[in-house]
C-alpha positions as CSV (number, residue, x, y, z in Angstrom):
1,M,7.5,-16.5,-11.7
2,N,4.2,-17.3,-10.7
3,Q,2.1,-14.7,-9.5
4,Q,1.2,-16.1,-6.5
5,E,4.5,-16.7,-5.6
6,L,5.7,-12.8,-6.5
7,K,2.8,-11.4,-4.5
8,R,4.4,-13.6,-1.2
9,R,7.7,-12.1,-2.3
10,L,6.0,-8.5,-2.3
11,G,4.2,-9.0,0.8
12,E,7.1,-9.7,2.6
13,I,8.6,-6.2,1.7
14,A,5.2,-4.7,1.6
15,E,4.7,-1.9,4.7
16,P,1.2,-0.9,5.0
17,S,2.2,2.7,6.0
18,Y,3.6,3.1,2.4
19,R,0.7,1.2,0.9
20,A,-1.7,4.4,2.8
21,F,1.3,7.4,1.5
22,S,1.3,5.7,-2.0
23,E,-2.5,5.9,-2.2
24,K,-2.4,9.5,-1.6
25,L,-0.4,9.9,-4.4
26,K,-3.3,7.9,-6.4
27,V,-0.3,6.0,-8.3
28,S,-3.0,3.6,-9.4
29,D,-6.4,2.4,-9.1
30,R,-5.6,-1.0,-8.8
31,A,-4.4,-3.0,-5.4
32,V,-1.3,-1.2,-3.9
33,L,0.7,-3.3,-1.8
34,G,3.1,-0.5,-0.4
35,V,6.8,-1.4,-1.5
36,R,9.2,1.3,-1.9
37,A,10.9,1.8,-5.4
38,P,14.5,0.8,-4.2
39,K,13.0,-2.5,-3.4
40,L,10.9,-2.9,-6.6
41,A,14.0,-2.1,-8.4
42,S,16.3,-5.0,-6.6
43,L,13.6,-7.2,-7.0
44,A,12.9,-6.3,-10.7
45,K,17.1,-6.8,-11.2
46,E,17.1,-10.2,-9.5
47,L,14.1,-11.6,-11.6
48,A,15.6,-10.0,-15.1
49,K,19.0,-11.4,-14.1
50,S,17.3,-14.9,-12.9
51,E,14.2,-15.0,-15.7
52,K,14.9,-12.9,-18.2
53,S,12.1,-12.3,-20.8
54,K,10.4,-15.3,-19.1
55,A,9.4,-13.1,-16.2
56,L,7.1,-11.0,-18.9
57,D,5.7,-14.0,-20.1
58,D,4.6,-15.0,-16.9
59,F,3.0,-11.1,-15.7
60,L,1.4,-11.4,-19.1
61,S,-0.2,-14.2,-17.9
62,Y,-0.9,-12.7,-14.8
63,R,-4.9,-12.1,-13.4
64,D,-5.8,-8.7,-11.8
65,P,-2.3,-7.4,-11.6
66,S,-1.0,-5.1,-8.6
67,Y,0.4,-1.7,-9.2
68,E,3.5,-3.2,-7.6
69,E,3.3,-6.6,-10.2
70,I,3.2,-4.3,-13.4
71,Q,5.9,-2.1,-11.8
72,V,8.3,-5.3,-11.4
73,S,7.7,-6.1,-14.7
74,F,8.1,-2.5,-16.4
75,S,11.7,-2.4,-14.9
76,I,12.2,-6.0,-15.9
77,F,11.4,-5.0,-19.4
78,G,13.6,-2.3,-19.5
79,L,16.8,-4.2,-17.9
80,L,16.7,-6.9,-20.4
81,K,17.7,-4.7,-23.4
82,L,15.8,-7.0,-25.8
83,E,16.0,-7.2,-29.3
84,Y,14.5,-4.2,-30.9
85,R,11.5,-6.3,-33.0
86,T,11.3,-8.5,-29.7
87,A,11.1,-5.5,-27.0
88,L,8.4,-3.7,-29.2
89,S,6.7,-6.8,-29.4
90,Y,6.3,-7.0,-25.8
91,L,6.0,-3.5,-25.2
92,D,2.5,-3.1,-27.2
93,R,1.9,-6.5,-25.1
94,L,2.6,-4.5,-21.7
95,R,1.1,-1.3,-22.7
96,P,-2.5,-2.1,-21.5
97,F,-1.4,-2.3,-18.3
98,N,0.0,1.3,-18.0
99,E,-2.9,2.9,-16.4
100,S,-1.2,5.6,-14.1
101,W,1.6,8.5,-14.1
102,A,3.7,6.4,-12.1
103,T,3.2,3.3,-14.3
104,N,3.7,5.4,-16.9
105,D,6.9,7.3,-16.4
106,N,8.5,4.1,-14.9
107,L,8.1,2.4,-18.2
108,A,8.9,5.5,-20.2
109,G,11.8,5.5,-18.5
110,C,13.0,2.0,-19.9
111,F,13.8,2.8,-23.3
112,S,17.5,3.9,-23.4
113,H,18.4,0.7,-25.3
114,L,15.6,1.0,-28.0
115,T,16.9,4.9,-28.9
116,E,19.7,3.1,-30.9
117,E,17.0,2.2,-33.6
118,P,15.8,5.6,-35.6
119,D,12.3,3.9,-36.1
120,F,11.5,4.2,-32.2
121,Y,11.4,8.0,-32.6
122,R,8.4,6.9,-34.8
123,Y,6.9,4.9,-32.6
124,L,6.8,7.5,-29.9
125,C,5.0,9.8,-32.2
126,S,2.2,7.3,-33.2
127,L,1.8,7.1,-29.8
128,L,1.1,10.4,-29.7
129,R,-2.2,10.1,-31.9
130,E,-3.5,7.0,-29.8
131,Q,-7.2,7.0,-28.2
132,D,-5.8,6.0,-25.0
133,S,-4.4,8.6,-22.4
134,Y,-1.6,6.9,-21.0
135,D,-0.1,5.6,-24.6
136,Q,0.0,9.2,-25.4
137,R,1.4,10.6,-22.5
138,L,4.0,7.3,-22.4
139,G,5.2,9.2,-26.0
140,I,5.3,12.4,-24.5
141,V,7.2,11.4,-21.7
142,G,9.1,8.8,-23.6
143,L,9.9,12.0,-26.3
144,M,11.4,14.1,-23.3
145,N,13.4,11.7,-22.0
146,Y,15.3,11.1,-25.5
147,Y,14.3,13.4,-27.9
148,L,15.2,16.8,-27.0
149,D,19.0,17.0,-28.3
150,A,20.1,19.1,-30.7
151,A,19.6,16.9,-33.8
152,S,15.7,16.2,-32.3
153,I,14.2,18.7,-30.8
154,D,12.6,20.9,-33.7
155,Q,10.6,17.9,-35.0
156,T,9.8,17.0,-31.2
157,L,8.3,20.2,-30.5
158,E,6.3,20.1,-33.2
159,E,5.1,16.4,-32.8
160,L,4.2,17.5,-29.1
161,A,2.1,20.6,-30.4
162,T,-0.2,18.0,-32.3
163,V,-1.5,16.7,-28.8
164,S,-5.1,18.4,-27.8
165,N,-6.5,15.6,-25.2
166,P,-7.6,17.9,-22.1
167,H,-6.8,14.6,-19.8
168,Y,-4.9,16.2,-16.7
169,Y,-2.7,13.6,-16.9
170,V,-1.6,14.5,-20.8
171,V,-1.9,18.1,-20.3
172,M,0.7,18.1,-16.9
173,A,3.2,15.3,-19.2
174,L,3.3,18.3,-22.2
175,G,3.8,21.3,-19.5
176,W,6.8,19.0,-17.7
177,A,8.4,18.4,-21.5
178,Y,7.9,22.2,-23.0
179,A,9.6,23.4,-19.5
180,T,12.5,20.6,-19.8
181,A,12.7,21.7,-23.3
182,F,12.8,25.8,-22.5
183,C,15.5,24.8,-19.9
184,S,17.9,23.1,-22.6
185,S,17.0,25.3,-25.4
186,R,15.5,28.2,-24.7
187,S,15.1,30.0,-28.3
188,K,13.6,27.3,-30.2
189,T,11.1,26.5,-27.5
190,L,9.9,30.3,-26.3
191,P,8.0,30.7,-29.7
192,Y,5.2,27.9,-28.0
193,L,4.8,29.6,-25.2
194,Y,3.4,32.9,-26.6
195,P,-0.3,32.5,-27.4
196,G,-1.3,30.5,-30.5
197,I,-0.1,27.5,-31.1
198,L,-0.4,25.4,-27.8
199,G,-3.5,24.6,-25.9
200,E,-4.3,27.3,-23.5
201,Q,-3.8,24.8,-20.6
202,V,-0.7,23.4,-21.8
203,R,0.8,26.7,-22.4
204,R,0.5,27.8,-18.6
205,K,1.2,24.8,-17.3
206,A,4.5,24.7,-19.3
207,I,5.0,28.3,-18.1
208,Q,4.3,27.3,-14.8
209,K,7.1,24.7,-14.5
210,C,9.2,26.9,-16.1
211,I,9.2,29.7,-13.0
212,E,9.1,26.8,-11.0
213,S,12.5,25.4,-11.8
214,R,15.8,26.4,-10.9
215,L,17.4,26.1,-14.2
216,V,15.0,29.2,-15.7
217,G,16.8,32.8,-14.3
218,E,15.1,35.4,-13.2
219,E,14.5,37.4,-16.6
220,D,13.2,34.5,-18.2
221,K,10.5,34.2,-15.6
222,T,9.6,38.2,-15.3
223,L,8.7,37.5,-19.5
224,L,7.3,34.1,-18.7
225,K,5.0,36.0,-16.1
226,S,3.9,38.7,-18.5
227,L,3.5,35.8,-21.0
228,R,1.6,33.8,-18.6
229,K,-0.8,37.1,-18.6
230,A,-1.3,37.6,-22.3
231,P,-4.8,36.6,-23.3
């Protein structure tokens, strides 16, 4: 779909009040039209079915796309379930449009079909070593979403510990990932929450998220509060 037509379709379902709400959440520094997530998902599903990979090819030719155009295209990428090498080729070209926490976490939720390939774990780990903060966040959230299982968690925790970027949304993602890991594998994750392994910002953010979680028991929350005070 050409950009003008997609903008028209998005404009028909946009809500000015929701645009203001989205802008307050800082979902993007790009133009925000104000389309709710369920409507974006519905449009992405329609385009994935009718246009398939042409929808991605068209998007990659767009000029200065809006936040919603990016989100629709990311969702189409996940819905298409492309062959692995083709998918990575598109993913590498889509990544430069990943410029916010909201686009990042949508794209990171589109990888389920890629995790069947053993090489994809290494691909996500390679993102942790990229210079761009949102590439790093994409790797972090991708690892958190798909590789905290028993077979992968030891290596994943070690890989995440190599990230030292102080960028706010990288620190937030690391804290989120370690808190999620703690909820599923307390014994393996707890050593990382003592001082000395993680950067202090990350360690404290992870502890904070654990304390806020309903999945963490009161006894562990008391322990974690004491660790938060540790020098």
